[in-house]
C-alpha positions in Angstrom: 0.0 0.0 0.0 2.5 2.3 0.7 3.9 2.0 -2.7 1.0 2.9 -4.2 0.5 5.6 -2.4 4.2 7.2 -3.2 3.5 6.7 -6.5 0.5 8.3 -6.5 1.6 11.2 -4.7 4.3 11.5 -7.6 2.2 11.2 -10.7 0.1 14.2 -8.8 3.4 15.8 -8.3 4.5 15.5 -11.7 0.3 16.5 -13.4 1.1 19.7 -11.5 4.2 20.3 -12.5 3.7 20.0 -16.0 0.2 22.7 -15.5 2.9 25.2 -14.3 1.0 27.3 -12.4 2.0 30.5 -11.6 2.2 29.5 -7.6 5.4 29.1 -5.0 6.4 25.8 -4.5 5.0 25.2 -0.8 1.4 26.2 -2.7 2.0 23.8 -5.3 3.5 20.9 -2.2 -0.5 22.2 -0.6 -2.3 21.4 -4.1 -0.7 18.2 -4.0 -1.5 17.1 -0.6 -4.9 18.3 -1.2 -5.3 16.3 -4.1 -3.7 13.0 -2.6 -6.2 13.7 0.8 -9.3 13.8 -1.3 -8.2 10.8 -3.0 -7.0 8.8 -0.4 -9.3 9.9 2.8 -12.3 7.4 3.3 -15.6 8.6 4.2 -16.4 12.5 4.5 -13.7 14.5 2.6 -13.4 17.3 5.4 -10.2 19.2 5.8 -9.2 17.0 9.0 -10.0 14.1 7.2 -7.8 14.8 4.2 -4.3 15.7 6.2 -5.0 12.9 8.6 -4.2 10.3 5.4 -1.0 12.5 4.5 2.2 11.4 5.7 3.8 14.8 5.8 2.3 17.9 7.0 -0.3 17.4 9.6 -0.9 20.7 10.5 -4.6 21.1 9.9 -4.4 24.7 10.0 -2.1 25.4 7.1 -4.7 23.1 5.1 -7.5 25.3 6.2 -5.6 28.5 5.7 -4.5 27.3 2.6 -7.7 26.9 1.3 -9.5 29.9 3.2 -7.0 32.6 2.5 -5.5 32.5 -1.1 -6.8 33.5 -3.6 -7.4 31.6 -6.6 -7.6 32.2 -10.5 -10.2 28.7 -11.3 -10.4 29.8 -15.0 -6.9 30.1 -15.6 -6.1 26.6 -13.8 -8.7 24.9 -15.8 -7.6 27.0 -18.9 -4.2 25.1 -18.5 -5.5 21.9 -18.1 -7.6 21.8 -20.9 -4.6 23.0 -23.1 -2.7 20.3 -21.8 -4.8 17.5 -22.2 -5.3 19.2 -25.9 -1.6 18.6 -26.5 -1.3 15.3 -25.3 -5.0 14.1 -27.4 -3.9 16.4 -30.6 -0.2 14.2 -30.1 -1.5 10.6 -29.5 -3.7 11.2 -32.9 -0.9 12.2 -34.4 1.2 9.3 -33.1 -1.5 7.3 -34.5 -2.0 8.6 -37.7 
């Protein structure tokens, strides 16, 4: 089980890095921890449950501040996500042709 979580966390880290979001390394780590926690937490996906599942950064108040105080640009994140997926689909289509 630990190997799966570590590999999953690395895959999430790779994906977040590919997006090249204009956030600091600390904020990217919070994003990675939250996504990993959401995937692995059982039951209710509360901040406490998410951070309880993590092997690092167990300070729940830090996670809560990260979610409540940081100003997100959802449109930009969606744009980057869709751009990356579109480029990958185009590349796969070109490889198949």
